[in-house]
C-alpha positions as CSV (number, residue, x, y, z in Angstrom):
1,M,4.1,-17.6,12.1
2,T,2.3,-16.0,9.2
3,I,-0.5,-14.2,9.3
4,W,-2.2,-12.4,5.8
5,F,-4.2,-10.0,5.6
6,P,-5.6,-9.7,1.9
7,F,-5.5,-6.0,0.8
8,S,-7.0,-4.5,-2.8
9,A,-5.5,-1.5,-4.6
10,T,-7.2,0.7,-7.3
11,I,-5.5,2.9,-9.6
12,C,-7.2,5.2,-11.6
13,Q,-5.6,8.2,-13.6
14,E,-6.8,12.1,-12.3
15,E,-5.5,14.5,-15.3
16,A,-1.3,14.6,-14.9
17,F,-1.0,11.7,-12.2
18,Y,-2.2,8.0,-10.8
19,V,-3.5,7.8,-7.6
20,S,-3.7,4.6,-5.7
21,I,-5.8,3.7,-3.3
22,C,-6.2,0.9,-1.0
23,P,-9.7,1.0,0.4
24,E,-9.5,-1.7,3.4
25,A,-6.7,0.6,4.6
26,D,-8.1,4.1,3.9
27,I,-5.0,5.0,2.0
28,I,-4.9,7.3,-1.0
29,C,-1.5,8.0,-2.6
30,K,0.1,9.7,-6.1
31,G,2.6,9.6,-8.1
32,N,3.6,10.9,-11.8
33,T,3.1,7.0,-13.3
34,T,1.3,4.1,-12.3
35,E,4.5,2.5,-11.0
36,E,5.3,5.1,-8.2
37,A,1.3,5.6,-7.0
38,I,2.2,1.7,-6.0
39,E,5.2,2.4,-4.9
40,N,4.0,4.8,-2.6
41,L,1.1,3.1,-2.0
42,K,3.2,0.1,-0.5
43,E,5.2,2.5,1.7
44,E,2.4,4.1,3.2
45,M,1.1,0.3,4.0
46,E,4.4,-0.7,5.4
47,K,4.0,2.1,7.7
48,L,0.4,1.5,8.8
49,L,1.4,-2.4,9.6
50,G,5.2,-1.3,11.1
51,E,3.9,-1.7,14.2
52,E,3.1,-4.9,13.7
53,L,6.4,-6.0,12.4
54,S,8.1,-5.2,15.8
55,Q,5.0,-7.2,17.6
56,G,6.1,-10.3,16.3
57,F,5.4,-10.3,12.7
58,S,8.8,-11.0,10.6
59,K,8.0,-9.3,7.0
60,I,5.1,-7.6,4.7
61,T,4.9,-9.6,1.0
62,F,3.1,-7.5,-1.8
63,Y,1.4,-9.5,-4.5
């Protein structure tokens, strides 16, 4: 079974680092590069949705 949860992400620069924000999940992360900020956001999303995976969902796919 596949269920889609659309989430958006916004990346902005704050002085010497980048901030990634997912407003639907209320998650904010930062990184030294945009790529690092995005990866950190993905990791936090996986933690948030991790409980769902153990209840029958098979994977998380990022686009």
